[in-house]
Every structure is written in structure tokens, then in C-alpha cells.
C-alpha positions as CSV (number, residue, x, y, z in Angstrom):
1,M,0.0,-0.1,0.3
2,K,1.8,3.7,-0.9
3,R,2.0,5.6,2.3
4,A,1.8,9.2,2.9
5,V,2.9,11.4,5.5
6,V,0.2,13.6,7.2
7,L,0.9,17.0,8.6
8,L,-1.7,16.5,11.3
9,S,-2.5,20.2,13.5
10,G,-5.4,19.0,15.0
11,G,-7.8,21.7,13.0
12,L,-10.6,21.6,10.6
13,D,-8.0,22.0,7.2
14,S,-5.1,19.3,8.7
15,A,-7.7,17.0,9.6
16,T,-9.9,17.4,6.2
17,A,-6.5,16.4,4.4
18,L,-5.9,13.5,6.3
19,Y,-9.1,11.7,5.9
20,W,-8.5,12.7,1.9
21,A,-5.4,11.1,2.0
22,R,-6.8,7.7,3.4
23,S,-9.8,8.3,0.4
24,R,-7.4,8.1,-1.8
25,G,-5.5,4.9,-0.3
26,F,-2.8,5.8,1.5
27,R,-1.6,4.4,4.7
28,T,-0.8,7.4,6.6
29,I,1.6,8.4,9.5
30,A,0.4,11.7,11.2
31,L,3.3,14.0,12.6
32,S,2.8,17.2,14.7
33,V,4.7,19.2,16.4
34,R,4.3,21.2,19.3
35,Y,6.1,24.4,18.8
36,G,5.6,27.2,21.1
37,Q,1.7,27.0,20.0
38,R,-0.1,29.6,22.2
39,H,-3.3,27.6,21.8
40,A,-1.1,24.1,22.6
41,R,-5.1,22.5,22.6
42,E,-4.4,21.9,19.1
43,L,-2.5,19.0,19.6
44,V,-5.2,17.0,22.0
45,A,-6.9,17.4,19.0
46,A,-4.5,15.8,16.8
47,R,-4.2,13.1,19.0
48,K,-7.9,12.4,18.9
49,V,-8.5,12.6,15.2
50,A,-6.1,10.6,14.7
51,R,-6.9,7.8,16.9
52,T,-9.8,7.9,15.5
53,A,-9.3,7.7,11.9
54,G,-6.9,4.3,13.1
55,T,-3.4,6.1,12.5
56,Q,0.0,6.2,14.0
57,L,0.8,9.4,15.3
58,V,4.2,10.8,15.9
59,P,4.5,13.9,17.9
60,L,7.6,16.5,18.0
61,R,8.2,19.1,20.3
62,L,10.7,21.6,18.6
63,S,12.6,24.6,20.9
64,I,13.2,28.1,18.6
65,P,13.1,31.4,20.8
66,W,12.8,33.5,17.6
67,L,9.4,31.8,16.8
68,K,8.4,34.3,19.6
69,A,8.0,37.2,17.3
70,S,5.0,35.2,15.9
71,S,2.0,36.3,17.9
72,L,0.4,32.7,17.7
73,V,3.6,31.5,20.1
74,D,4.2,34.6,22.1
75,S,1.0,34.7,24.6
76,G,2.1,39.0,25.2
77,K,1.5,39.8,21.8
78,P,-2.3,40.7,20.8
79,L,-3.6,38.6,18.3
80,P,-5.2,40.3,15.6
81,E,-9.2,40.7,15.6
82,V,-10.5,42.3,12.3
83,P,-13.6,41.8,10.1
84,A,-14.1,38.7,8.3
85,Q,-13.8,40.0,5.1
86,R,-10.5,42.1,5.6
87,I,-8.8,38.8,6.9
88,G,-6.0,37.8,4.2
89,R,-5.9,41.1,2.7
90,G,-3.1,43.7,3.2
91,A,-0.1,42.8,5.1
92,I,1.0,39.6,6.4
93,P,-0.6,39.1,10.0
94,S,1.4,39.3,13.1
95,T,0.3,34.9,13.3
96,Y,3.0,34.2,10.8
97,V,5.8,32.0,12.7
98,P,8.3,32.9,10.5
99,G,9.2,29.6,8.5
100,R,7.3,27.4,10.0
101,N,5.9,25.5,6.8
102,T,9.4,25.0,5.8
103,I,10.1,23.8,9.1
104,F,7.1,20.8,8.7
105,L,7.5,19.7,5.4
106,A,11.1,19.5,5.9
107,L,10.7,17.5,9.0
108,A,7.4,15.5,7.1
109,V,9.7,14.7,4.3
110,S,12.7,13.4,6.3
111,L,10.3,10.9,8.2
112,A,8.9,10.4,4.4
113,D,12.3,9.3,3.6
114,T,12.6,7.1,6.1
115,V,9.3,5.0,5.9
116,G,9.2,4.9,2.1
117,A,6.3,7.4,2.0
118,E,5.3,8.5,-1.4
119,A,3.9,11.9,-0.4
120,V,3.2,14.3,2.2
121,V,0.4,15.4,2.7
122,V,-0.7,19.5,3.9
123,G,-3.7,21.3,4.9
124,A,-2.9,24.4,3.1
125,N,-5.7,26.2,1.6
126,S,-6.9,29.4,-1.2
127,Q,-7.4,31.6,2.4
128,D,-4.3,30.9,4.0
129,Y,-2.2,31.7,1.1
130,S,-4.0,35.1,1.1
131,G,-1.8,35.6,3.9
132,Y,0.5,33.5,5.2
133,P,3.6,33.0,2.3
134,D,4.9,29.7,3.0
135,C,0.6,28.2,2.4
136,R,1.2,29.2,-1.4
137,P,0.4,27.2,-4.1
138,E,4.2,27.8,-5.6
139,F,6.1,27.2,-1.8
140,N,4.4,24.0,-2.2
141,R,5.9,22.8,-5.6
142,A,9.4,24.8,-4.8
143,F,9.5,22.1,-1.7
144,E,8.3,19.2,-3.8
145,H,11.5,19.8,-6.0
146,A,13.9,20.2,-2.8
147,A,12.8,16.8,-1.6
148,R,13.2,15.2,-5.2
149,M,17.1,16.9,-5.1
150,G,17.7,16.8,-1.5
151,T,16.6,13.1,-0.8
152,R,17.4,9.5,-0.9
153,R,14.7,8.8,-2.8
154,G,14.8,11.7,-5.1
155,A,18.7,10.1,-6.0
156,E,16.6,6.9,-6.4
157,G,14.6,8.1,-8.7
158,R,11.7,8.0,-6.3
159,K,9.8,10.8,-5.9
160,I,8.8,12.3,-2.8
161,S,5.1,14.4,-3.7
162,V,3.6,17.5,-1.7
163,L,0.3,17.2,-1.9
164,A,-2.1,20.1,-1.0
165,P,-5.5,18.4,-1.5
166,L,-7.1,21.8,0.1
167,Q,-5.2,24.3,-2.4
168,R,-8.0,26.1,-3.7
169,L,-10.7,25.4,-1.3
170,D,-12.1,28.3,0.6
171,K,-14.0,26.9,4.3
172,A,-17.1,26.3,3.1
173,A,-16.2,24.1,0.1
174,I,-13.5,22.3,2.8
175,V,-16.3,21.8,5.8
176,R,-18.0,20.1,3.0
177,L,-15.1,17.3,1.6
178,A,-15.1,16.6,5.7
179,L,-18.9,16.2,5.9
180,R,-18.2,14.0,2.6
181,L,-15.1,12.3,4.1
182,R,-16.9,11.8,7.6
183,V,-14.3,13.5,9.5
184,P,-14.5,13.7,13.2
185,L,-15.2,17.3,13.0
186,E,-16.4,17.8,16.7
187,L,-12.9,16.9,17.7
188,T,-11.4,19.2,16.3
189,W,-9.7,22.7,17.2
190,S,-9.1,25.9,14.9
191,C,-9.0,28.7,18.0
192,Y,-5.3,30.2,18.2
193,R,-5.9,31.4,21.6
194,G,-6.5,28.2,23.2
195,G,-8.6,27.5,25.8
196,K,-12.0,25.9,27.5
197,R,-14.0,27.5,24.1
198,P,-13.3,28.8,21.1
199,C,-12.9,32.6,21.0
200,G,-15.0,33.6,17.9
201,L,-12.4,36.6,17.0
202,C,-9.6,35.5,16.5
203,D,-8.7,35.1,12.2
204,S,-8.9,31.2,12.1
205,C,-12.5,30.9,14.7
206,Q,-13.7,33.8,11.7
207,L,-12.9,31.7,8.6
208,R,-13.9,28.7,10.6
209,A,-17.7,30.2,10.9
210,R,-17.8,32.0,8.2
211,G,-16.7,28.6,6.1
212,F,-19.6,26.7,8.2
213,A,-22.2,29.6,7.6
214,A,-21.2,29.1,3.9
215,A,-22.2,25.6,4.0
216,G,-25.4,26.1,6.1
217,L,-24.1,23.6,8.5
218,P,-23.7,23.6,12.4
219,D,-19.9,23.6,13.7
220,P,-20.6,20.2,15.5
221,A,-17.4,21.5,17.5
222,I,-18.8,24.6,19.3
223,K,-21.8,22.4,19.8
224,R,-19.7,19.8,21.5
225,R,-18.4,22.3,24.0
């Protein structure tokens, strides 16, 4: 069976990417990373999603001091609260974590090269790459080239693909896809603040809420809490 390493944060997008990979016949290994994010609760969600999917989870912990340049890591910095229609417009938001996806993809490619996986699957989507430069399709294509040039699999002529199945989808389309794939959405966590309940104000909460509203569906994670 073909294999894939899936970057699993525990949120809506990465959980959907995991179930997409399984629906395409991949035997999956999930990789989650604790990098000092203030919403570490997402890692609890990642464990629950992986367990429900019957997927092995490899948890990593990184300590990179300069990531505190991001308000997603430094809890002393305010998270942006802007109207949903303005998210992704203008300057790169303070929640951007410098090099995060470069680091995560490097780790995922390393794991894929070790276990003989044909692909790395990420949950990057159209609403992310409008604000975060390392979620753009060009970035993923460039990283796939790097994986081909810098791995044992690549040197042996066996490609490691970087797959971003949600790349062209907005949140409403992702919600609909998740329902078709039977993703346990009630287990996922998207809020940047962490805490016991989603704040409803951060970019991630607003985009998620807008996606469920556009899909005409209630968010089961909100009902659960």
C-alpha cells in the first residue's frame, strides 16, 4: 500500500487532509509539532483525530526561540481581531510564524524518506495563502522540487510528492468535503487562543465560522463545547 506522511495540527483543514489521504488509498502517518504555540490545545485534538482515524501519530517538540516573533507563539502579543472580510488582505498578519511550514515540511519529508512514503500531505488552502506566504502553491511546488533533489528517494528516482488537496478550496468547500469524508469535526480545534471554548474573534475562528455558515451547517465542535 502506498504511504503518506500527513501534517496534522488538529484543526479543520489538517484533519480533512488526513481523511482525504486515507480516501485516496494512502496508509497514513500523522506528524504533529509542538513549537510553543499558545493554542497547544490543538495537539490534544490532533491525538483524538489520529486515534479516530486509526492512524499512527508521531508527536514532536521543538524549541526555537525566535518563533516568538509571532503572536501565535508569544502570548504577550495581542492576536489580530479584524472583520472576516478583511482577513488575508493587506500586510502579512502577526500570527505568521517565520518559516513554520518550511520547518514542518522538512520534518515531514525527512520522515517520509525514512519510512518510504511516496507523499507528504498538507492542509494549506486558498484562504491561508492569501495571508501566509508559505501556504502558496508556488511554495509547495518548490518544496517538492527540494524533496526530489535532497532525499534518498529522490536520488533513487522515487519522488516524494507534496500534496495540498485543499489548496484551491475555501472554508465552505472544505467543510463540505470533510462531511463527505466523515471527518470527526467535533474533535477538531481551530482557535488561536486555546482555552476551553473557541474565542470567536481570532482570524481562525472567524474563517471557520464563515465556512460552516456558507455551507449551511452548524459547527459540531461548538455544540460539543
